[in-house]
C-alpha positions in Angstrom: 95.0 79.0 136.1 95.2 76.5 139.0 98.6 74.9 139.7 99.5 71.9 141.7 102.8 70.4 142.8 103.0 66.7 142.0 105.7 64.1 142.8 107.9 63.4 139.8 106.8 59.8 139.6 103.3 61.0 138.8 104.5 62.1 135.4 104.7 59.1 133.1 105.7 60.2 129.6 102.9 62.4 128.3 100.5 61.4 131.0 100.0 62.4 134.6 98.6 59.9 137.1 97.1 61.5 140.2 96.7 59.5 143.4 96.6 60.0 147.2 96.5 63.5 148.7 97.1 65.2 145.4 94.1 63.4 143.9 92.0 64.3 146.9 92.9 68.0 146.7 92.4 68.3 142.9 89.2 66.2 142.6 87.4 66.4 146.0 88.5 69.8 147.2 88.8 71.7 143.9 86.3 69.6 142.1 88.2 69.2 138.9 87.0 66.2 136.9 87.2 64.9 133.4 87.8 67.7 130.9 89.3 70.1 133.4 92.5 71.8 132.5 95.2 73.0 134.9 99.0 73.1 135.4 101.1 70.7 137.3 104.5 71.6 138.6 107.2 68.9 138.8 110.6 68.9 140.4 113.1 70.2 137.9 111.3 73.5 137.2 108.8 72.4 134.5 105.1 73.2 134.4 102.8 71.1 132.4 99.4 72.1 131.2 97.2 69.0 131.4 93.6 67.9 130.8 91.9 65.2 132.9 91.0 62.3 130.6 89.7 59.6 132.9 88.7 58.9 136.5 88.4 56.0 138.8 88.0 55.6 142.5 91.7 55.5 143.2 93.1 57.7 140.5 92.6 60.3 137.8 94.7 60.5 134.6 95.5 63.6 132.6 97.3 64.1 129.3 100.0 66.7 128.9 99.0 69.4 126.4 101.9 71.8 126.8 105.1 72.1 128.7 107.0 75.2 129.8 110.2 75.9 131.6 109.8 77.9 134.8 112.5 80.5 135.1 115.1 79.8 137.8 115.5 82.1 140.8 118.1 84.7 139.8 121.3 85.3 141.7 122.3 86.3 144.2 120.2 83.7 146.1 118.7 85.0 149.3 119.1 82.8 152.4 117.0 83.7 155.4 118.4 82.7 158.8 115.7 83.0 161.5 116.1 82.7 165.2 113.1 80.4 165.9 110.1 82.5 166.8 106.7 81.4 167.8 105.5 78.8 165.4 102.5 80.8 163.9 105.0 83.5 163.1 107.5 81.0 161.6 104.7 79.6 159.4 103.8 83.1 158.1 107.4 83.8 157.2 107.7 80.4 155.4 104.8 81.2 153.2 106.0 84.7 152.2 109.6 83.5 151.8 108.4 81.0 149.2 106.4 83.6 147.3 109.3 86.1 147.4 111.8 83.6 146.0 114.0 83.0 149.0 116.4 80.2 148.2 116.2 78.5 151.7 115.3 79.1 155.3 117.8 78.3 158.0 116.3 78.2 161.5 118.6 78.7 164.4 118.6 78.7 168.2 119.7 81.9 169.8 119.6 83.5 173.2 116.1 84.8 172.7 114.6 82.2 170.4 111.2 80.6 171.2 112.9 77.2 171.6 116.6 77.1 172.4 117.8 73.5 171.9 114.9 71.1 171.5 115.2 70.0 167.9 112.4 67.4 168.4 109.9 70.2 169.1 110.7 71.7 165.7 110.6 68.3 164.0 107.1 67.7 165.2 106.0 70.7 163.1 108.0 69.9 160.0 105.2 68.2 158.1 103.1 71.3 158.7 105.9 73.6 157.4 106.4 71.4 154.3 102.6 71.6 153.5 102.9 75.4 153.6 105.8 75.3 151.3 103.9 73.2 148.7 100.8 75.4 149.0 102.8 78.6 148.5 104.7 77.0 145.6 101.5 76.2 143.8 100.1 79.6 144.4 103.2 81.5 143.2 104.1 79.2 140.4 107.6 78.7 141.7 109.6 75.9 140.1 111.2 74.4 143.2 110.3 73.6 146.8 112.1 75.9 149.1 114.1 73.8 151.6 113.8 74.4 155.4 117.1 73.3 156.9 117.5 71.7 160.3 117.8 74.2 163.1 121.3 74.7 164.6 122.9 77.1 167.1 123.5 80.6 165.8 127.2 80.2 166.5 127.3 77.1 164.2 125.5 78.9 161.4 127.8 81.8 161.5 130.8 79.5 161.1 129.3 77.7 158.0 127.3 80.2 156.1 130.2 81.3 153.8 131.9 78.0 153.2 132.5 78.8 149.5 133.6 82.4 149.9 130.9 83.8 147.7 128.4 84.8 150.3 127.7 88.1 152.0 125.3 89.0 154.7 123.8 91.4 157.2 121.6 91.2 160.3 118.7 93.2 161.5 119.4 95.0 164.8 117.6 97.6 166.9 120.6 98.8 168.9 123.1 101.6 168.3 125.9 102.0 165.7 123.8 100.5 162.9 123.8 101.2 159.2 120.7 101.9 157.2 119.5 99.1 155.0 120.6 101.0 151.9 124.1 101.5 153.4 124.4 97.9 154.4 123.3 96.6 151.0 125.8 99.0 149.3 128.6 97.2 151.1 127.2 93.8 150.3 126.9 94.7 146.6 130.6 95.6 146.5 131.6 91.9 147.0 129.3 90.8 144.1 128.1 87.8 146.0 126.3 84.7 144.7 124.4 84.5 148.0 123.0 87.1 150.4 122.4 85.8 153.9 119.9 87.7 156.1 119.8 87.1 159.9 116.7 88.0 161.7 116.1 87.5 165.5 113.0 86.2 167.2 110.6 88.3 169.3 113.5 89.3 171.6 116.0 90.2 168.8 119.7 89.4 169.3 121.6 89.7 172.5 124.8 91.9 173.0 126.8 88.7 173.0 125.4 87.6 169.6 126.0 91.1 168.1 129.7 90.6 168.9 129.6 87.2 167.1 128.0 88.8 164.0 130.7 91.5 164.0 133.5 88.9 164.4 132.0 87.1 161.3 132.2 90.3 159.3 128.4 91.0 159.3 127.1 94.5 159.6 124.0 95.5 161.6 121.3 97.3 159.7 118.2 99.1 160.8 114.8 99.3 159.1 113.9 102.6 160.6 112.6 104.0 163.9 109.7 101.7 164.1 110.2 98.3 165.8 109.0 95.7 163.4 107.5 92.3 164.2 109.6 89.3 163.1 107.4 88.5 160.1 107.4 92.1 158.9 111.2 92.4 159.2 111.7 89.3 157.2 109.4 90.4 154.4 110.8 93.9 154.4 114.5 92.8 154.2 113.9 90.2 151.5 111.9 92.7 149.4 114.6 95.4 149.8 117.3 93.0 148.7 115.3 91.9 145.7 114.8 95.5 144.7 118.3 96.6 145.3 119.8 93.7 143.3 117.2 94.0 140.5 115.8 90.6 141.2 112.2 91.6 140.6 112.2 90.6 137.0 
């Protein structure tokens, strides 16, 4: 069954009015015309099975046949903090993070990040990132759009990630004196957190200075084995391990 994310104003009672880019994608790209049935996902975690009833040059209208509640993402919510890598890598992680149920992505600037301070460079790509989020949401049937927060310095993120005292975290590190992912997560589970924050470096990893910052913040370094993983692989692996360990794959 095809699914499409639509703005909430497109849902008008028991009818859906499709215009603009959404209409173009449904009618011109996917070629769904009068009589076609598909699901639309609306903000608030509801999916509506609809049937196209009429078409004009500027819009298509569909009636709602059924409505179902999309299950919420279970806790603990996973927050992924990424030292900004090359943009194609970031885009790949965004797509997989949506599909895996990551609550939010928090880009940060670090000693080895692809860009260090230029927020405007990141902003120029934001529209592209948001399109990827919408596409992955439609594909996976997720009930919300995963937010991508504004990039900040790693030091700032470490000061603010546990504002409510119910968050725990760990960071991926290739150096010495690290825990296995299993050991690190066992310690995280002991605090029964509402949120698990995962910190992953860019192509250069984290510097020795930053490792000291993590440790001062109470975060433990974990390894994913002897093989050095690419950024996108490390992100997917860590999120998947956390989901399995916390029984979130249900």
